[in-house]
KOLTORPA-566367 format. One record per residue (C-alpha): x, y, z. Coordinates in steps of 0.5 Angstrom, whole numbers, plus 2048, in hexadecimal, padded with zeros to 3 digits. Example, Ala and Ser with C-alpha at 12.3 -4.5 7.8 and 13.67 -1.06 7.14 Angstrom:
<atoms>
ATOM;819;7F7;810
ATOM;81B;7FE;80E
</atoms>
This chain:
<atoms>
ATOM;839;80F;815
ATOM;836;808;814
ATOM;831;808;80E
ATOM;829;805;810
ATOM;826;800;80F
ATOM;822;801;809
ATOM;81B;7FD;809
ATOM;816;7FE;803
ATOM;80F;7FC;805
ATOM;80B;7FA;7FE
ATOM;804;7F6;7FD
ATOM;7FF;7F6;7F8
ATOM;7F9;7FB;7F8
ATOM;7F4;7FA;7FE
ATOM;7FA;7F6;802
ATOM;7FA;7FA;807
ATOM;801;7FE;806
ATOM;7FF;804;80A
ATOM;7FD;800;810
ATOM;803;7FD;810
ATOM;807;803;80F
ATOM;804;806;815
ATOM;806;7FF;81A
ATOM;80E;800;819
ATOM;80D;808;819
ATOM;80B;807;821
ATOM;812;803;822
ATOM;813;80A;81F
ATOM;816;808;818
ATOM;815;80E;814
ATOM;811;80D;80E
ATOM;812;80F;807
ATOM;80B;80E;803
ATOM;80B;80F;7FB
ATOM;804;810;7FB
ATOM;805;816;800
ATOM;80B;818;7FC
ATOM;806;819;7F5
ATOM;802;81D;7F9
ATOM;807;822;7FB
ATOM;809;822;7F4
ATOM;802;823;7F1
ATOM;801;828;7F6
ATOM;801;830;7F5
ATOM;808;832;7F4
ATOM;80A;82A;7F3
ATOM;810;829;7EE
ATOM;80C;825;7EB
ATOM;806;82A;7E8
ATOM;80A;82E;7E3
ATOM;80C;827;7DF
ATOM;806;825;7E0
ATOM;802;82C;7DD
ATOM;807;82C;7D8
ATOM;805;824;7D5
ATOM;7FD;825;7D7
ATOM;7FB;82C;7D9
ATOM;7F4;829;7DA
ATOM;7F6;825;7E1
ATOM;7F9;82B;7E4
ATOM;7F3;82F;7E7
ATOM;7F5;835;7ED
ATOM;7FC;833;7EC
ATOM;7FC;82C;7EF
ATOM;7FB;826;7EB
ATOM;7F5;823;7EA
ATOM;7F5;81B;7EC
ATOM;7ED;81A;7E9
ATOM;7EF;81D;7E3
ATOM;7F6;81A;7E2
ATOM;7F2;812;7E3
ATOM;7ED;815;7DD
ATOM;7F2;817;7D9
ATOM;7F5;810;7DA
ATOM;7F0;80D;7DA
ATOM;7EF;80F;7D2
ATOM;7F6;80F;7D0
ATOM;7FB;809;7D3
ATOM;801;80E;7D0
ATOM;7FF;813;7D5
ATOM;801;80E;7DB
ATOM;808;80D;7D8
ATOM;80A;814;7D7
ATOM;807;816;7DE
ATOM;80C;811;7E0
ATOM;812;814;7DD
ATOM;810;81A;7E1
ATOM;80E;818;7E7
ATOM;813;812;7E9
ATOM;819;817;7E9
ATOM;816;81C;7EE
ATOM;813;816;7F2
ATOM;81A;813;7F2
ATOM;81D;81A;7F5
ATOM;818;81A;7FA
ATOM;81A;814;7FD
ATOM;822;815;7FC
ATOM;821;81C;800
ATOM;81E;818;805
ATOM;823;813;806
ATOM;828;819;806
ATOM;824;81C;80C
ATOM;823;816;811
ATOM;82A;813;80F
ATOM;82D;81A;812
ATOM;828;819;818
ATOM;82B;813;819
ATOM;826;80F;819
ATOM;827;807;818
ATOM;821;804;814
ATOM;81D;808;810
ATOM;817;805;80C
ATOM;815;806;805
ATOM;80D;805;803
ATOM;80D;804;7FB
ATOM;807;800;7F8
ATOM;80B;7FF;7F2
ATOM;811;7FD;7F4
ATOM;813;7F7;7F0
ATOM;80F;7FA;7EA
ATOM;814;800;7EA
ATOM;81A;7FB;7EB
ATOM;81C;7FF;7F1
ATOM;81C;7F9;7F6
ATOM;824;7F9;7F5
ATOM;825;7FF;7F8
ATOM;822;7FD;800
ATOM;825;7F8;805
ATOM;81E;7F5;807
ATOM;818;7F4;802
ATOM;811;7F3;807
ATOM;80A;7F1;803
ATOM;804;7F3;806
ATOM;7FF;7ED;804
ATOM;7F8;7EB;806
ATOM;7F3;7E6;802
ATOM;7F1;7E8;7FB
ATOM;7EA;7E8;7FD
ATOM;7EC;7ED;803
ATOM;7F0;7F1;7FE
ATOM;7EA;7F2;7FA
ATOM;7E5;7F4;7FF
ATOM;7EA;7F9;802
ATOM;7EB;7FC;7FB
ATOM;7E3;7FC;7F8
ATOM;7E2;800;7FF
ATOM;7E6;806;7FD
ATOM;7E1;80C;7FA
ATOM;7E0;80C;7F2
ATOM;7E4;805;7F1
ATOM;7E1;800;7EC
ATOM;7E2;7F9;7EB
ATOM;7E5;7FC;7E3
ATOM;7EA;800;7E7
ATOM;7EC;7FB;7EC
ATOM;7EE;7F6;7E7
ATOM;7F2;7FB;7E4
ATOM;7F7;7FC;7E9
ATOM;7F8;7F6;7EB
ATOM;7FA;7F4;7E4
ATOM;7FF;7F9;7E4
ATOM;802;7F6;7EA
ATOM;806;7F0;7EB
ATOM;801;7EB;7EF
ATOM;802;7EA;7F6
ATOM;803;7E3;7F6
ATOM;80A;7E6;7F2
ATOM;80B;7EB;7F7
ATOM;80B;7E7;7FD
ATOM;810;7E2;7F9
ATOM;815;7E8;7F9
ATOM;814;7EA;7FF
ATOM;819;7EA;806
ATOM;812;7EA;80A
ATOM;80B;7E9;809
ATOM;806;7EE;80E
ATOM;7FF;7EB;80E
ATOM;7FB;7F1;80E
ATOM;7F4;7EC;810
ATOM;7F3;7EF;816
ATOM;7F8;7F5;81B
ATOM;7FA;7EF;81F
ATOM;7FD;7EB;81A
ATOM;800;7F1;817
ATOM;803;7F3;81D
ATOM;806;7ED;81E
ATOM;809;7EC;818
ATOM;80C;7F3;819
ATOM;80F;7F1;820
ATOM;812;7EB;81D
ATOM;816;7F0;817
ATOM;818;7F5;81C
ATOM;81B;7F0;821
ATOM;81F;7ED;81C
ATOM;821;7F4;819
ATOM;822;7F7;820
ATOM;827;7F0;821
ATOM;82B;7F1;81A
ATOM;82C;7F8;81C
ATOM;82E;7F6;823
ATOM;833;7F0;820
ATOM;836;7F5;81C
</atoms>
């Protein structure tokens, strides 16, 4: 059984990763989403609920992790984030490994992993192709500030925890310009053409 080509899709907040992932999905590429995995882990019955309750009992309500409560804890105490990462990162990695195993057994040729903090967590070496979703800074800010409850201070705090867009672009194998859907679609078309060409040559 041939191993699938593993694509990692990353990009800073508001750069259009979800839109880009949807375009790949139209090609029949199975997508694993890190944020969606965290939502599963935090939901009632999720594997993150018990260990988070043990460390931060006030963050668990009705047997599920309350993300807003977690955010307020992190704002008030920066050490909370580090503790949370030691709990959640291994569980996310296990969820990703399960997806990879299941889709490989199904015979998929190409898999996409949507990982916002790919470079920040040093995970890029685990993938064959790195794709970065990017857009002009002014458009990025406009998108993020349109989100419910977002403040300029919170936006700047998120940016401070992420590798700058210019550095992500430098490390990318491919860049998807998400300024508009047409540009993003054309970029994904070219990427898929290159990857499929490589598979056919293998």
